[in-house]
N, C-alpha and C positions, 0 to 999 in steps of 0.2 A: 642119594649120595651120602646123607648123614649116616644111614645104616651101614653102608659099605665102609665108610671111613671108621666107624666104631668097631667093626669086627675084623678089619684088616690087620694083619700081622705087621706090615710095613707099607710104605708108599715110596715109589721111585718113578722117575721120569725116564722113558726110553721109547725106542721105535718098536712097532709091532704091526702085524698084518691083519687085515680085515677082508673078508670075502665081499665082493661087490655084487649088487643085483644086476639084472639085465638092463634096466633103465640107467643105472650108474655107468655100466660098461659102455652103453651107447653114447652117453654124454661125454665120457672120456675119449671115445673114438672121434667124436665130432670135434672136440677141443684139440685133440692131437692133429687132426687134419688141418684145422684152422691155423694152428701154430706153424705147421709146415708151410702153408701158403704165405703167412706173414713173414716167416724167415726168408723164403725165396724172394718176396717183394723187397724186403729190407736189404738183402744181399745185392739185388739188382740195383737198387737206389745207391747203395754204398759204392758199387763199381762205377756208376755214372758220376757220382760226386767226386770220387777219387780221380777219375779221368779228367774231370773239369779242373780240379786243383792241380793235377800234374800238367795239364796244358797251360794253365796260368803261370805256374812256376817256370816251365820251359820258355814261355814267352818273355818273362822277366829276366831269366838267365841270358837269353839271346840279346835282349836290349842292354843288359848290363855289360855283356861282352863288347858290343858295339860302342857303348859309352866309354868303356875302359880303353879301347883302341883309340878313340878320339882324344882322350886325355893323354894317353901315352905318346902318340905321334903328333898331337896338336893339329890334327886334320881329320876329316871324315870322308868317306866315299859317298858320292851322290850319283844319280842317274838322270840325264836330261840332255837337251841340245846344247852343244858348245859351238860358238861361232869363232872361226879362225880369221883374224884380220892381220894382213901383212903390212910391214913398214919397209919398203924397198930401200930407203936411204940407210937404215941401220941393219938391214937384212935380218929383221926380227919378226917372228910370228907371235902375235898376241892371241890368247884364248879368252873369250868372254862367255859367261853363263847366260841363262835365259833372262836374268834380271839386269844384265848389262854390266856386271861386275867382272873386272879382269881377274881371272883365276890363275893364269900362268902365262909365261912367255918363254920363248926359246929361239936360238939361232935358226936360220933357214936350213932345211935339208938340202942335199945336193940337187935333187929334182926341183925343189922350189927355186933355188938359185938359177938353175938353167932356164926355168920358165920366165923368170923376171928378166934375165938377159935377153931371151928371145923376144919378149914383149917390148923391151927398150929398143932393140934393133929394128923391130917392125915399125915403131913410132918414128924412127929417124928417117 
């Protein structure tokens, strides 16, 4: 290197080409194949992770929508058994949830009124 530097007209840094030996070519082919395999594995993992994050985001968005409705309307929808209890004296139907909490009440419908009248007539 000392001799080359001493006789060189100038020195510069740049890209240049070098011919590869058969062994070097084989090594590069192997590395190229391995890179392709790793890229495919990483892209597959990326898709799986993205799907997982997307699913989590969608779950949170759905939950937020339900919570927003509950806040807006000051109530929320539930699913379960409702027990209807009638009060013939006031002609009111009370609805209780599974925990025994009164969740609503309403006047009798026409059919319910007729049924109560029929039961009262049978009792007399």
